[in-house]
N, C-alpha and C positions, 0 to 999 in steps of 0.2 A: 530547406534543409531536409535531408533524407531521414526517414524514420528508422530507428534502430530497434528492430523487433526483438533481438536477443536481449537488449537492455530492458526493454519494456516488460518482457516475460520474466526476467530475473527480479525486477521490482515487484511485479504482480505476485510471483511466488513467495517472496519475502513478506509482503503484506499479509497474504493468506496464512502463512506459517505463524506469524505473530498473532493475528486475530484468533486463529484456532487454538493456539497455545493458551491464550487468555480466556477461552471459552465464550467469546463474544459472537453473537449472530450478526449476519450482514444487515438484518433489519435494525438491530440496536445501533449499529454503526451509523446507518442512515438517519435514524431518529436523532441521534446525538450530534452528528456532524453535517448532515445534509449532503453526504457524499454517497453516490451509488457505487459501493466497493465491488459489487458483483461485476460490473462492467470493467472496472480497473483490474480486478483479479483474473479475469478471463483474457486480458490483453486487448479488449475491444475499445478501450478509451485511453488516450494519452493522459498522463498525470502531470499536473503542474507542480512545481516545487512547493508552492504555498499549500496545495492540497496534501502533498506528502507530509509536510510539516504538521499540518492540522491532524492528520491521522496518527502520526507518531505521538503527538501530544495526547491524543485520546487514548492511545494504547499504553502510554506511560513509558515511552522509550525516546531517547534522544536521537537526533539524526546520526550522530556518531555511532551509537549502538546499532541503529538500523543498517548502516553500511559496514559495520565491523564484520569481517569474514565474508564479505559480499563477493559472490562469484557469478560471473557471466556464463 
């Protein structure tokens, strides 16, 4: 299956927006979730649905909230 870079970057942007709005550092995310969000936020690493779910849980947002007003 072909990689959808536009989708990957939109997800990366949204994750970064949420993290920064909550004032959480990338290091704290890594410590709490074992996810290297820097790689994800730069679009250098594909994100699995389970990882996205785990990050949303950590940030205190539902998947529905994450994708609300989501734009490619």
